[in-house]
C-alpha positions, -999 to 999 in steps of 0.1 A, spaced: -27 -162 26 -63 -159 14 -75 -146 -19 -83 -111 -6 -48 -106 8 -33 -118 -24 -54 -94 -45 -44 -65 -21 -8 -75 -24 -10 -75 -62 -27 -41 -62 0 -27 -38 27 -40 -61 11 -25 -91 6 9 -74 41 9 -61 55 1 -95 35 28 -113 43 54 -86 79 45 -88 80 47 -126 62 81 -127 77 99 -97 109 83 -85 127 73 -117 134 109 -127 148 115 -92 172 86 -88 193 106 -63 166 101 -37 176 75 -12 159 42 -16 151 39 21 130 71 20 110 55 -8 106 22 11 95 42 42 68 59 21 55 26 8 54 11 43 34 41 55 10 38 26 5 1 31 1 6 69 -25 33 62 -44 11 38 -44 -18 62 -57 3 90 -85 16 68 -95 -19 58 -94 -30 94 -116 -1 105 -141 -9 77 -142 -46 88 -149 -35 124 -175 -10 112 -193 -37 92 -193 -61 122 -209 -34 144 -237 -28 119 -247 -65 115 
């Protein structure tokens, strides 16, 4: 795991924690798998954006 991935992972963790604290703690009746699914979708979306940016940069150079 390189540095960039580690930083991304830490940012994800922090975001997830803060989102969870702000939004989901008051709604503890929400099923945990729904929350996990949302996180997976978010991370997947971010990864795709990063991947597209990398491809875009490579095309320019």
